[in-house]
C-alpha positions as CSV (number, residue, x, y, z in Angstrom):
1,M,-43.1,11.9,-7.2
2,E,-39.5,10.1,-8.7
3,Y,-37.2,9.3,-6.1
4,G,-33.0,9.0,-6.3
5,P,-30.9,6.6,-5.0
6,D,-29.0,8.8,-3.1
7,D,-32.1,10.5,-2.0
8,Q,-32.7,10.7,1.8
9,V,-36.6,10.7,3.7
10,E,-37.6,13.9,4.5
11,R,-40.0,14.3,7.5
12,D,-41.8,17.7,6.1
13,A,-42.7,16.1,2.7
14,P,-45.6,15.7,1.5
15,A,-45.7,12.1,0.7
16,A,-45.5,9.5,3.2
17,P,-42.1,8.1,4.8
18,F,-42.8,4.5,3.6
19,E,-43.5,5.8,0.0
20,Q,-40.1,7.9,-0.2
21,L,-38.4,4.8,1.0
22,T,-40.2,2.9,-1.5
23,G,-38.9,5.3,-4.5
24,I,-35.5,5.4,-3.3
25,L,-34.9,1.6,-2.8
26,R,-36.5,1.1,-6.2
27,A,-34.2,3.5,-7.7
28,R,-31.3,1.8,-5.7
29,L,-32.4,-1.7,-7.8
30,Q,-32.5,-0.3,-10.5
31,R,-29.1,0.9,-10.4
32,G,-28.1,-2.1,-9.5
33,D,-26.8,-2.0,-5.2
34,W,-28.0,-5.1,-5.0
35,K,-28.0,-8.5,-7.3
36,T,-30.5,-10.8,-8.0
37,N,-31.1,-13.4,-5.7
38,R,-29.2,-11.3,-3.3
39,A,-30.2,-9.9,-0.1
40,I,-30.6,-6.3,0.2
41,S,-29.9,-4.5,3.5
42,S,-31.7,-5.7,6.3
43,E,-35.0,-4.0,8.3
44,N,-32.9,-3.0,10.8
45,A,-30.2,-1.8,8.7
46,L,-32.6,0.3,6.5
47,A,-34.3,1.5,9.9
48,D,-31.2,2.7,10.9
49,E,-29.8,4.1,7.0
50,Y,-32.7,6.5,6.8
51,G,-33.9,6.8,10.2
52,L,-37.1,4.9,9.8
53,S,-39.2,2.6,12.2
54,R,-39.1,-1.4,11.2
55,P,-42.6,-0.8,10.4
56,T,-42.4,2.0,8.1
57,V,-39.7,0.0,6.4
58,R,-41.5,-3.1,6.0
59,R,-44.6,-1.0,4.1
60,A,-41.7,-0.2,2.3
61,L,-40.5,-3.5,1.7
62,A,-43.6,-4.9,1.1
63,A,-44.8,-2.3,-1.7
64,L,-41.5,-3.4,-3.8
65,A,-42.9,-7.1,-3.2
66,E,-46.1,-6.4,-4.8
67,E,-44.4,-5.0,-8.1
68,G,-42.5,-8.1,-8.1
69,L,-39.5,-6.3,-7.5
70,V,-38.3,-8.3,-4.5
71,Y,-39.2,-11.4,-2.3
72,A,-38.9,-12.3,0.9
73,V,-37.6,-15.4,2.5
74,P,-38.7,-16.2,6.3
75,G,-36.1,-16.4,8.3
76,R,-33.3,-15.5,5.7
77,G,-34.3,-11.9,4.6
78,T,-35.7,-9.9,1.1
79,F,-34.1,-11.0,-1.9
80,V,-33.7,-8.8,-5.5
81,S,-36.5,-10.8,-7.9
82,E,-35.2,-11.8,-11.4
83,K,-37.3,-9.2,-13.0
84,D,-35.7,-6.3,-14.6
85,P,-36.1,-3.8,-12.2
86,A,-35.9,-0.7,-15.1
87,G,-38.1,-3.0,-17.0
88,P,-41.6,-1.4,-17.6
89,T,-43.9,-2.8,-14.6
90,G,-47.5,-4.3,-15.1
91,A,-46.2,-5.3,-18.7
92,S,-48.1,-8.8,-19.1
93,E,-45.7,-11.9,-21.0
């Protein structure tokens, strides 16, 4: 399912909340809400914004990290990768 950058997490949707948040954050990255190599909103801020627990937010961020869209810096936060989020995923160089 596709999610837009302005969507909200719906508790009664068939997709798990972390999957919904992953899609929403992916769309926000594609829209350019955060600049490359800059921190995105903190886990606490995202949890508050979407009404989710920190472990759920952490799981969504981990999924985005696996896709190469973000990376974590211990003690500093989660940052936007240089990889183009609008580009094809899984393409080899």
